[in-house]
N, C-alpha and C positions, 0 to 999 in steps of 0.2 A: 314820748310816752312808750314805755316798754311793758308788754303784756305777756303774762305767763299762764299756762294751763296745766293743772294737775288732773290727769285723765285726758287721753287723746282719742276717745271713741267717736261715734258718729256725730253727736251734738257739738263736741269740741271741733271736729273737722269742719262742720258747717260754719261755725263761728270764725274759724281761721280763714276759710275760703271767703267769707263775706268781708272780713277785715282787709284781705289782700285785694280782692276784686274791686272794692270801693275806695282803695288807696287810703284807708284810714291810717294805716301804718305800713311800714315796709317789712319784708320777711326778716330782716336783720333785727327788728324790734320785737319779734315773737319768739317765746321760749315755751317748751312743752316737755312734760315728763309723763311716763306711764310705766307700769310694772312689766308690761308685755314688750319684750324686745322687738318682736316682729312689727307691732304697732308703731313703735318708736322709729324704726327704720323706714316703714311705709310713709309716715308723715314727713320725715325728713326728705325722702325722695320726691314726694308729691308737691310739697310747698317750699322746700329749701330753708326751713326754719331751724332754729337751734333746738335740738332734742336730747333727752337724757332719760335714763332709768332712775335718776336720783332727784327726788322732789326738792330736796334742800338746795340743789344747784339751781333749779328753776326759781325758787323763792328769792334767792340771793341776787337775782339778775333783774327783777321787774318792779314796776310801780303798781300795776294792777294784776291781781292774781285770780284767775277763774277756777273755781272748784267745780270740776265736771266729772266727778266720780259717782258711782251708784250709792244710794243712801246707806247700804250695809257696809260700805268701805270708807265712808267719809271720816268716821271717828278715828280710825287708825291713821289716815292721812293727816288729819289735824294734829294728832299726838306727835307725829314725826316732825312737823314744821313749826309748832306753836312757839317754841322757845327762840326761833330765829326770825320770826315775823317782826318787821320794824313798825313802829307806831304810825308812820305816815303811809304805809302800804294799804291799799284798798282791796278787799276781797269782793269778787262778784260770784255769788253762789247760785248755781242752777240745780242744786241738790234738792230733790222733791221731799217735802215733809219736814224739813229742818228749819225751825224758826230762828229769828235773830236772837232770841233769848237762849235757845239751844246752842247757837254758835258761841255766844258769850260764855256760857257755862263750860263748853268744851275747850275754849281757848284759855279759860280761867282768868279772863280780863275782858274789858270792853274793847272792841275792835271796830275798825271802819269796814262795814259790810253792806253790800247791796244784794238783797235776796231777790232772785229772779225766777220766773216760771215761763220758759219758752215752750214752743211745741215743735213737732217734727217738720213742719213746713220751713224751718230754718235751713233744711237741706237744699231748698230751692230759693232761698232768700226771701221767703214770704211768711215768716213767723209773726205771731203777735206775742209779745213778751211783757208780762207784768213785772214791775220793779218796786221794791220797798227799801229805802235806805235806813240804816241805823242812825242814831242821834249824832254820832261823831262825824258822819259824812257831810262835807261841806257842799254848798250849792255848786261850786265849780267841779268838785269831784263827782257829784251825781251827774252833772252834764257830760263829763268825760265818760262815765260808765254808760250813760244812755247812747252816746255816740258809738261805743263798742257794740252795744246790743242792736242798735238800728242798722248796723252793717249787714244784718241778715234778716231784716224785716222791720216791723213797727214796734214801738215800745210805749208803754203807758205806766205812769206812776200810780200805784194804788196803796191804800192803807193795808197793813199786813193782815188784818182780820178778814180781808176779802180774798186772800190767797187760795183758800180751799174752793171758793166759788170760781176762781180763775182756772183751777184744775178741771172743774166740771165743764165749763163753757168753752175752754180753748185748749188746755193741756191734753185732755183726753179726747177732745172733739174730732180730730182727724179720723179716729176709728169709726165714730158714728157716721161721718160723711162718706168714708170708703164703703161702709155697709149700704148706705143709701145709693151710691153710685153703682155698686154691684147689683143691687136689686133692680134698679132702673134698666141696667144693661141686660139682665136676665129677661125682663119683660120684652125688651126690644128684640132679643134673640128669638123669643117665642113668637114674636111678630114677623120673623123672617130675616132680621138684620144679621150680618156676620158678626161674630163675637168681638173681634178687635175694633171694628167700626162702632159697635154698640158702646164699648167702653169709652171710645173717643168722644162720641156725641154726649154721653151722660156726664163725663168729666168736664167737658167744655161748657155744658149747660150750667153746672154748679159753679164753675169758675166765673163765667160771665155774669151770672146772677149776683154773686157776691161782689164782683167788681162794680156792677151797676148800682147796688145799694150804697157801697162805700163812696163812690164818686158823685152820686147825685144827692146823697144825704137824705133820701126819702125814707119814710117809714116802710118796713117790709110789708105791712098790710096794704099800704097804698100801692106798692109795686105789684103785689099779688092781684089786686083788683084791676090793675091796668092790663093784666094778661087774661083775665076772666071775661071773655065776651059773653053777652046774653045767649043762653041756649047753646053754648059752644063746648068744645072738647075739654078745655081746661077746667071749667066749673064742674063738669061731670067727674073729672078726676079728683078735684078738691072735695066733692061730696063723699066720695069713697074714702079718702083719707080721714075725713071727719068721722065717718061711720066706724072706721077701724081704730079710732082714738089715737091718731098719729101724733098730735100735739101733746096729748097726755102722756104717751109713751116716751116722747123725747124729754119732757119735763121730769118724769120719774127717773129716766136714765141719768140725766145730769145731776139730779138730787142724790142718786146713789153714788156717783163719783165723788161728789162733795163730801158725803158722809164718810166714805172710805178714806179720803184724803185727811180728814180730821183724826182718823185713827192711826195714821202712819207715825 
């Protein structure tokens, strides 16, 4: 299986790193192109993969092609390669806001495409990625695409109409979580803790809590109740969060991201 990337930015770099570190493919099976010569040279030096500034060269060499360019540039990239794409090639698109119907229209024909929405946790191999295959993608091809995606985290197949919800609950979510970590650390600093240590404690608390929920399969409300001892510190903090409409603010924020995604 040979895999190509059009666009070699941070997300593509995370995917390439995951593929190599998980031994999903070898460096000789990865091809990438980017308009920026410095990026091309950097990726070649970093990973030892085949690189070029010519997108057509990448397309000609691969079985699976990852579109990893920004939404405003994807149209031009497709226009450049659509006449040389072979019918058996599968596209994995991580371009935000571009539906399978949009891809079909831009290619001017039906193509094999798996639309994906990862998040920036891919940079540390901990992404959660939604995937939606087009009708031409076979079961075996989808399984191969998922293996590629799972090299940098988890993957879950969803119907395409849920992609905007995915943006709100996971694609944009790292920003909300970083704000939460920063706020907790600020409070710890006010309480006398050194800044670096406050960030470490806050981040590890969030990481550990998420890991606990995923590995136990328990409802988050049940896990919250386990921490809230009668007349204790935690329930006092929970009361303040409820008074400040913490959950309502989060719901409104995710809903705003979903609505914005629908307009892209």
